[in-house]
N, C-alpha and C positions, 0 to 999 in steps of 0.2 A: 567496267568489267564487261571482258570480253567472254563470248557465248560458247558453249562448248557445240563443236559440230562434229558428228562420225558419217562416214560413208555407208549407205544400206546396202549392204551385199546379199550376193546369193549363199544357201548353204554351199556348193561347190567351192565358192570363193573362203568361204570361211574353213572349211577343212584343209584349205590349202595353202592357210597362213601359217608362220613359222611360231608366230605370238599373237594368240586371239583372245590375250588380257582384255584389249580395250574394249572388247566385246560381251566378256565374259562378266562384267561389269553390271550388264544387264540383265541377266539372268535374273535374278530375285528381284529387280525392280520395276519390269514389266508387268502391267497389268495383266493375268491370264484372259484369255478370249477364244472363242470357239470359231475363230475362222484361221485357217491354213488355204492361203494364195485364193482369196474369194470363196470357198468354198466352208461349208460346215459341217460338223461330224450328228449322230444322232446317236449318243449312247443310251438311249431309254431303247432301242431296239436290238441291242445286243443278245448274244443269247448265253445262255450260263455257259459253253465252252469257249465262247470267245472272251468272257470277262474273265475267266481263269487265266488267258493268253495273255492278258493286259497286264492283270497281276504277274506274272511269271517274265514279261519284257521289262518293266520298269523293277524288278528286284535287280535285273541286271542290264540296264538298257546299253546299247551298241548304236553304232549310227547305222548298223544293218539292219538291225530288228526295229528300232525306232521308223527307220524308212520304210520298209514291207509294214510295217503298223498302219504308219501314215497314207499308204498310198491305200490302205483297204481302208481307212475308216474315213478319209476325205474323199474316196473314190478318183483318186488322181488317174491322170491319162485320157488322152481324147485318141482320135484318129491321127488327129494329129501329131500329138505331142506323147511320147510314149510316157508312163506312169514316171519312172524313173528320172527321165530329165524334167518332168514337172517339178517332182520334188527337190532335185538340182538346184533347179533354179529359181527355186521361191526364197525370198527374203528372209536372212536368217531371224530375222526378228519376229515373222512368223512362226519359225519353227518354236523360238525360245515362249511367245505368247502362248501358242495352242499346246504345245508337251505340259506347261505349266498348268494350263486348263484342265488335261487330261490327268496329270500326277492329283491336282487338288478335287475333283471327282473322285477319284480310285481311294485317295485318304479320306474323304466323307463316307465313301462305299465300304470300305474298310472298318470305317470305325462304327459305322451303321450296323455290320453285322455281328462286329465284336457285342454291341451292345443289346439288340434285338435278341440274338442267340446264343449268349452265355448262361451256362447253369451254374448253380450250386455246384463249387469243386468237392469233389469226393475224394476222400483222405486217401483212401487205396487205389485210386488213380493217379493219385499224384505222387504216391509211393512210388509206381511204377513207371512213372515220367510218362504218361500214356498221351496227353495233349501231345509232346516232342516228338513220340514214334508216329502218331497217325498222321503227323502233319502234310506230311508228303504226299499221302494217300487220300488227304480229306474229300476232297473235291470228286473222287472215284467210288468212295464209300458213299457220297449223298448222290449219287447219281444211280448207284446199286441198289441202294436204300427206296429211291424215290419210284426205280423202276417196277422193284418188287409190290410196292404199293399200289399203283398203276398198272399194272400187268403191261410195260413196255421197257423196251431194251435200254439199257445205260444211255450209247449211243442218240437215243431217243429224244432220253431227257437233256442231254448235252445242247441240243438243239433248241431245246425250250427257253423261251426268252428270260433272260435273267432274273425283271422282276415278278414272273408268276414263280419260278423254284423259290424264290427269296419268301416272298407270300406264304407258298403252303411249308416250306421250313419255320416260319413263324407260328402257323396256324398250327402244325405239329408239335412243336414245343410248347403253347401254350395248354394243348391237349394233353400231352404228357407231363406238365408241371399241376395241371386240376388231377391229372390222375395218382400222381404220387401225395398230393394233398389230400385226397380223398381216401385213399388205402389208409392214411397214418391216423384218418379219424374214427376208423374201424377198433 
């Protein structure tokens, strides 16, 4: 039986292909890894605003916004090589693996947010479709509410580490749930 062999090409070469299907079959099968051109990103140090930007990028990924994201996350570029050249001259398989790693991290993060921060649905809010109407501004509303709570500006809250904001949101939710339960006991 003859083994299957495929050339390891750069991201630039991949996007110049007329037919990339022989490479695309690897997108789902490659193991995710936090390595891109030998560099690692530290997702735990992201700010609240940076996580929001990543969420938006992965809702509608393009080669341009993925390139910009990877340049920032993996701190691409040196004095000798521009960040864009480093990105384009990296193996397409590095892109597939590291993009999958970020996608899985983001999926887990969103699932955790939904699980930890979900409340009991209010029939009146459901009737007026509040969740869908507020979806586009929920990030900003969170920053405004926390800014009021801590005497800061919304932009300052956006610069806080994501984990700090998330932990505060969980604490606020638990406190609110206890207040609601207590008021029902009266």
